[in-house]
N, C-alpha and C positions, 0 to 999 in steps of 0.2 A: 321479517320483511326487509328491514334495513340491511341486515347482513347479506341477503340475496342481492340487493341492489349494489352494495359495495363490492361484492364478489364479481358481479358482472362488470362494474366500472374498472376494477383492477385488471381483469382479464382483457378488457378493451384497451387499457393503457399498454399492456404488453404487446398487443397486436399493433397499436399505433407506433410503438418504438421499433418493432420489427419492420414495419412499413417504411418508417423514416430511414432506417439503416439501409434498406434495400434500394430506395429510390434516390437518396441524396448523392451528390457528386463528391468524391473524395480522391485525393491524390495518392493516398497510402491506404493499404488494406492489410491489417486494420490500422486505424488512426486513433487519435486521442478520444474522439467521441464514440468510437466503437467500444472501447474499453469502459468508458463511462456508462454506456447503455447496459453493458453486461453487469457492471457493478450496481447500477441503480435498480435493475430487475432483481438481483440477488439480495441486496440489502434492504430494499423497501417494498417492492411490489409483490414478489412471491411470498415473503413473510406475511404481508397484509392479506394476500389472497388466501393463503393456507389457514391463517387464524380465523378468517371469516367463514371459510369453507368447512373446516373441521376443528373447532376450538378446543375440543376435548383431547385431541391427540397431536395437535400441531406443534406444541412446545413442551419443554421439560418443566420440571417442578420449580426451576429458578424463577419462572415468570408467572407462577400461579396467581399471585396476589394482584397482578395488573392485567391478566389475560382477559378477564370478563369485560373490561372497559376499553379494550384495544380497538374494537370495531365501532368507530363513531365517525360521523360526517366530518368533523373538524380535522381529524387526522388525515382522512382521505383528501380533503381540500388542500391541506398542506403538501401532500405528496404530489398532487397534480400541479399545484402552483409552483412548487420547487422545480419540477421538471421543466415547466414552461419558461421560467426565468433563467434557468441554466442554459437552455437552448437559445434563448434570446441573447444572453450574454456571449455565448460561444460564437454566434454568427453576427455579432455587432461589427459594423463597418470600421469603427475606430480600432478594434482589436486587430483586424486584418491590415488596415492602413499603417498603423504604428509598427506592427510586426514586420512588414515588408521593408521598413526603413533600417532594420538592424542587419548589418552585414558582418559575418564572422569569417575570418581567414585563419587557417591553422599555421602555426609555426612549424619548424622542422621537427621530424619525428623524434630526434634524440632527447630533447627536453621532456617530451611526453613520456618516453620510455623510462627516463630517470625518475620522473615523478611517480610513475606506476610502481617501480621497484621500491622506492621510498615508502609508498603507501603500503606495500606488502610487508615491509620491515616494521612499520608502525603497527600493523595488525598482529604480526608475530609477537612483538613486545607486549602488546595489550593483552593477548591471549595468555601469555605467561604471567603477567602481573595480576590479571583478574583471577586466575586459577590458584594463586598462592594461598589465600585464606581458605580455599575449598579443598586443599590437599593435592594440588597438581592438576594438569590438563585432563588426564584420564578420569580422575575423581570428579572434576567439574562437569564433564560430560554426563556422568552417571547421575549427577544432582541437578541437571538442567531443568527437569520438570518440577522439582521441588523449589528451586530458586524462582522459577516463573510463577509458581503458585503461592510464594511467600512463606513457605515452611522453613526455608533455609535462607539466612541472611548473608550477604557478601561483604558487608561493612563498607568502609570508605573506598576500598579498591574496586568495589562494584561499579564505580564510575567508568572504568575502562571498558565495560561491556559496550559502551556507545561507539567504540572504535573498531570492534572486530567485524562489523558488517562491511568494512572497507574492502574485504577480500572479494566480495561480489562485484563491487565497482571496478576493482583491478581486473577481474576476470573479463568483464565486458570490454575494457580497453584492450586487453591482450588478445582477445579473439579478433579484434579489429586488425592487430598486427599480423596475426596468423593468416587471416583471409586476404590481406593486401597483396596483390600480385606484384607490386613494385618493391616489396621488401622480401623477396625470395632468398636473398643471400644469407641472412641470419635467421631463417625460419625455424631451424632446430632450437635455437635459443628461445625464441618466442613461444614455441610449443612447450618447452620445459617449464618456462615461467608460467604459462597458462595452466599446466597441470598442477603446479604448486599452488596457484591461486585457487583452483577448484578444490583441492584438498583442504586448504585453509578455510574456504567458504563452508565446506561440509562440517568441519570442526566447529565453526561459529554457529551453524544451525543447530548442532547437537547441544551446544552449551546453552543456547537460548530456548530450545525446544519449541520453536514456532513453526507451525504447519504452513502458514501463509508465507513465511520467509522462504521456505523451500520452493513453494509453488511459484512465487514471483521470480525467484532466481532462474528457474528453467523457462519460465515465460519470457524472460528477457532474451535468452538465446533464441527462442522461437521468433520473437520480433526481429532480432538482428538478422536472422536468415531471410526473413520476408523482405526487410528493407534492403538488404544487400543484393538479393537476386530477383527482387520484384515479382515474386510469385508465392502462392500459398502451398506449402507441402501438405496435401490433404491427408496422406497416410499418417504423417507425424502428428497432424492436428487431432486426428481421432485418438491416437495413442495418448497424446497429452491431455485431452479431455477426460479420458478414462482414468489416467493416473491422478489427475486433480481430484476427481470425485472420490476415488478410493483413498487417497491420502488425507483428504478432509475428513473422511469417515473413520479411518483407522490410524491416522498420523499420531494422535495422542497416545494410542496403544504402542506404536513403534517407539516413541520416546520413553514410555514406561518400561518397555523391554530393555532399553539402554541402561537402566539403573542396575541391571544385573551383570554388566560387562565384567567386573572383577571376578565373577564366578564362572566365566567361560561362555562359549557360544550356546551350548545346550540350555544354560540357565537363562540366557537372553530370550530364547524361543519360548521357554516355559513361562517366563514373566510376561511376555507378550500375550500368550494364550490366556493367562490368568486375568490380564487386564481386559481383554476382549470379553471374556465370560462375565467378569464383574460389572462391566458397563452395559451388558445385555446386547451387545452388538453381534454376538454369535447367532442371534435369531435371524439375521439377514440384513441385507442392505435395503434401506428404505429412504424415501425422500425426506421424511421428518428428521431422521438422524443426520442426513446431509445438511439440511437447512438449519439445524441447530447452531451452526457456526455463524449465521448471518442475521439472527433476529435482533441483535442489540440496537442498531440504529433506528429500526422501526419502533421498538418499545421505548427507546429513549425519547423519540419524537412524541409518542403518546403521553409519556410522563411529563414532558416539558409543557404540553398543552393542558394537562389535567391538574397541576398543583399550583399553589400560590407561593411566590418567592420574589425576592428583589432582582430586578433586571441586572444583567451583568455588564451592559454597555460596552461590549467588545473588549473589556479590560483583560480578558483571558488571552488575547493576543500578546500582551505584555507579560502576563503571568506565565504563559507557556515558555516565553524566551527566558525568563528568570529561572524557570525550573531546570534549565541546562547547567546552571551554576551549582557547584557543591555548596551544601548548607553552611559550611564553615566560612565561605567567602561572603555569604549573605549577611552575616553578623547578627541575624535575628531569625525568628521563625518565618519561613516563606509563606506567602498568602495561599490559601486554599483555592484551587482552580476549579473550573467547571467540571473536570473529570471527577473530582471528589464529591461535589454536590449532586451530580447526576447519579453516581453510584449510591450515595446515601439515600436518595429518594427512591431508588429502585429496590435496594436490598436492606436498607436500614443500618448498614455497616460499611466498613471500607477494608475488608480483607483482600480485595482485589479491585482493580479499576474497570469500569465499563465506559468506554468512549461514547460520546454523544452522537457522533455522526454530524454531517453538515447541516441537515435540516433542523435538528434539535439545537445545535449550536446557535443558529440564527434566532430561534424562538427564545432560548434562554437569554440571549444578548439584548434583543430589542423587540421581542414579541413578533407580530406579523411583519412590520417594517424590517426587522432584523432578518427574517427569513428571506425577504425579497432582496435585501442588500447582499447577504451572504451568497445566495444562489447566483445572482447576476454577476457578482465579482468573480466567483468561482468559474462560471462559464466563460466570462471574458478572458480570464487568465489562461484558460485552456486554448481558446482560439488564438490568443496572442502568441503563446509559446509554440503552438503547432505551426503557425505561419513562419516564425523565425527559423525553426528547425527544418521545415520542408524546403525552404528556398536555399538552405546551405547544405542540404543532404548529400548532393553529388560532388561537392567540392572538397570535403574533408573525409578521410578514410575512416575515422573513428566516429563520425557523426551518427551512423545507424545505431551504434552502441549507446551514444548519448541520448538519441531519440527514444530508445527503448526505456532507458532509466527515467527520463523526464516524464514519459507517458505513464509509467508505473506510479511515480510520486504523485502526479496529478490525479490519477485514478484512485489511489488510496486515500486521498484527502477527504473524499466524500463520506468515508466511514470513520472519520477520526475527529479529533478536536485539537486545539493548538498544542497543549502539553503532550498528548499522545503522539501527534504528528512529528513534533520537533524531537522528542525523545527517540522515536523509532527511526527517523530519517536524518539524525544529526550528522553522521559520518558521510551520508550521501550528499547532503547540502553543503557541508564543508568541503568535500572533495570536488564538487561541481565548481565552487568558487575558486579553489586553487587551480583546477584544470583550466578554467577560462583565463585565469591570471597568467599562468606560465605557458599555456599551450596555444593561445589564440590572440589575434588582434581584432578587436571589435570596433566597428565604426557605425555611426548613425547618419544616414543621408537625410537631406532636406526633402520636404514635400515636393518641391520644384524638381529636384533631381530625380525623384521617383516617377513623377509624371513624364519627364523627358525619356527616361529609361523604358517606361511602359509603351511609349509611342514609337520607339525606334524599332525597325524591322529586325 
């Protein structure tokens, strides 16, 4: 009886989110909240719905020990409450008011171009250094899946993997140069640099063997086109959705096939087919196989509500930052983060990390007050950032690229935790700081100036 009620409640929440998305006013399509809604449905509501609807087939063996207790009223209340406080924070008047006070002006394009080229050089150097203990770039690509799974260790030089994602950031900036009508004179140079950045980004994806990295990368270009031309390319949208679903389902098999690169193309195809057959995905595409990539925030939330432990008191914000430092600089064993404890509670070991997701992070940190604080602050930050970027979108030629990246970072935060988020987005966050420092002039107006400006015709 309870599972039927919860199933209906989750389905109703999906309908509520769709209704909110259709009727709300927004300047950009899609905007920050659009992507949040997609993520919230995928990471929380659909896993909860499927687990209540078909608990025997909904999830893989990884979650068997906690599947039976996943459908409970407390977890459902947390999901509904989390959504409510995120929306409340996003539409907070203070977020919009303070966001409108931030004025960004771009410097001349040359410093930004130099910065982009230097970023590509950093990525190239990092790819080379990172691949040294693995036997070179080609070998590092073949071992990408094993490194990600922890079977192959990269040693201290593994630190440089944090920089190779900068190729994606450079691609976004360079597409801004390519599409800028005022920079036609040197467009050939920009196109060549853009192609180089794309190739380097592909190499970085293969080394990290991350399916979501690939999807977010192409999603960024999709967003840039929408922001630049102010319309949705529906044909491309359909293709992108199909590609996303197929790559989520078969992406891991693609990376498995890459392990056979030294043996030639035929060996890659054979290895891919073996991987598909071994994982049982040759039986056909199904919703359960697709959603297997999204269950962890939902089950982490359930675990956080089900076990006894010492509250984290948001110290993982600090521990996550400390995790960016090499262990040698720490001088002692770094503290275990929430990523470690969440994984231990779920699996009983730490062979790989399971991120908590936003809702579980709040529960782990300060129980129900922690959930409220985390969700409201997350929503507020999204409303604040979107307001800043929207009002500066038309004045800066690379701002659509920046908007796409920032919306992705904010979108991904809801499925992460401080350590995972900072580790995954280190190069993006560092690049954003440097870009704003060398490429912009930022000023903050007073409330009085803002009121006068809003009243002027």
